[in-house]
ZASEVEX-277838 format. One record per residue (C-alpha): x, y, z. Coordinates in steps of 0.2 Angstrom, whole numbers, plus 5000, padded with zeros to 4 digits. Each point is the difference from the previous one (the first is absolute). Layout:
N
XYZ...
***
This chain:
362
501448035013500849905014499950065018501950005002500150114985498750125008500950015016501650034991499250144990499350085015501749995009500850094986498650135000499850155011500150025018498349965006499949834993501849965005499650075018498549895002500949844993501550035011499050045016498949844998501649894996500950075015498549985011499849824995501949975002500050085017498549905007500749844993501750035008499250055016499049845001501449894995501350075011498850035014499449824999501849945002500350115015498349965008500249814999501850005004499650105016498649885005501049854996501550065011499050085015498349935000499849844989498449965009499150144991500349924983498549904993500249815000500849934984498549904996498850155003499350104985499450155012501350135005500350025019499450165009501750084998500149964982498250084998500750155009501550014988498849994984498950145007501450115004500949974983498350034991499750165009501850064997499849964981498450094999500750155009501550014988498849984985498850145006501550125004500749974982498350024992499750165010501650084995499849954982498250054999500450175007501350034987498749964986498450065007500650175008500550084983498449924992498950085013500950164998499750004982498249955002499750145012500850134989499049934985498450035010500550185004500550034981498349944995499250125012500950144992501650025011501350004987501450045013499849835008501649895000500449835005501349965012500749845010500550015018501349864997501149964985498849914988500449864988500650044982498349984992499150095014501350144999499850024982498150005002500150155012501250094988498949974985498450065010500950155006500650044983498249984993499350115014501350144997499650004982498150015003500350145012501150094987498749984987498750075011501150155004500450034982498249994995499650135013501450114994499549974982498250055003500650165009501350044987498749984985498750115009501450135003500550004982498350004993499450145012501050154992499549984982498249965004499850155012500750114986498949934987498550025012500450185005500250064982498549914993499050075015500750174996499449984982498349945005499850155012500650134987501650045010501249944986499750054982500249854988501650034990501349894992501250035014498849945013499649854989501849964998500350005018498649885003500749894986501750005009499149945016499149864991501649954991500849995017498649895007500249894984501849975003499849975018498649874996501149914987501550005012498949925014499449874987501849954995500649995018498549905005500249884985501849985004499649965018498849874995501149924987498850054985501050134992500249944982501350064987500149984981501849954996500750044983501650064991500250185004501250144995500350075017500950154994498450054990498949975015501150125011499950134987498149994999499950035019501350145000499150094986498450005010500950065016501350124992499150165002499649965018501849965004500750154992498750125009500649925016501850034996500649834996501349974987499849824992501549904994499849844991501149844999498849884991500849844993499349944983499249845007498449894998499249945016498649885004498850095010498350085001500350174992498550085007500549955018501850064997499450174994498950015015501449955012501250134992498650135001499849975018501950025003500050164991498550075010500949945016501550114994498850154996499249995017501549965012501750034991501050165000499950094982501649974991500849864990498949844997500749854991499049864992501049854994499649824993501349865000500149815000501049935015500249825006498749944988498750135006499250164993500350155010499150175000500750135011499550185006501350105009499750175008501250125009499250015017499550005014500249815001499349885012500749915015500349814999498549975012498850114990500649924983499449835007498250065004499750134986499349874989498649965012498350074996499650185007501850015006501050164997501750065003500550105015499850164991499550165010499250164995499250024983500349834993499449915016498249984994500349984981499549844991498849865004501449895007499549874987501250034985501449905006498949865006499349994982501849994994500449855012498349924995500550014981501849935004499349865010498849964985501549994989500949885013501250145003500550135014500150185003501250085012500650175006501850045002501150155003500450084983501750064994499150174996499750035019498249945001499049844997500249874987498449894996500449854991498749884992500649834995499149854991500649854990499850014982
***
């Protein structure tokens, strides 16, 4: 590629290359004009006021006055070049040094380190600082989430493990008599641990991008009825009245995962919704499949509806419902929706509560 094309490409590029080229060009032009105009002024002054200070026409050596002019011109040119280089290098090196210092701090474990520039940096340097700070913020957020996850998982595992250990110890010491009711309660705790582990596995796979689904033609209405049959007695005991609005439609999805998502939504209603009407609906809208679960209260604020799908997040309920659930059910729903290249959202329901809507193409 020709040098002229290289310079043209650089000039059309981002700010750093353009700034360097323009600074060097302006510097060269300034010094050339200074020498040219200064030489005219110098020789004109000597010719008018001190012609004897000029060198002889047949001499190749400059006169002392001319030597003085050459030295002064050279020093001024060097001073201008140094001044321009210092200003340009500060705008380039200051942000780079800031990023390098912050990188060393991050490498030493200080994830709160951020890069900054005292002066307005050039475009590329500003972008570098912005990208580094975004990376450091993400690393700090991941670290905070890891600490939170460890504490949350330990908290969720502690209760069932403590119950199991206490009752098994009671059996071993003869405090409890082995009977079907005790074994049933132990089985409930084991099943709860199994669900928690499976939810953690799904959320973890989704976070790492390894949650796999098996897409196939599925009768969505049939899958909803299968889940409802398994949960019907629990819903009725809690005081929920289920109404259905199921469209006869065939969807491309993973039926096992969709059943799992619907089960999580119904368990969420059991844990947090006010007993009353509960509506389950399927439909096709804008080329997407929709699965809805609506309850009659108490509903969620807009800010809570945005974060409720994060792992171990619960709604702002108080009293008896505050500690119910593992906080993973809706995170599982979001993971399944993302695996289907879909979305899940929580909106106010026309029934006075919350409407959870799962959407996916197919």
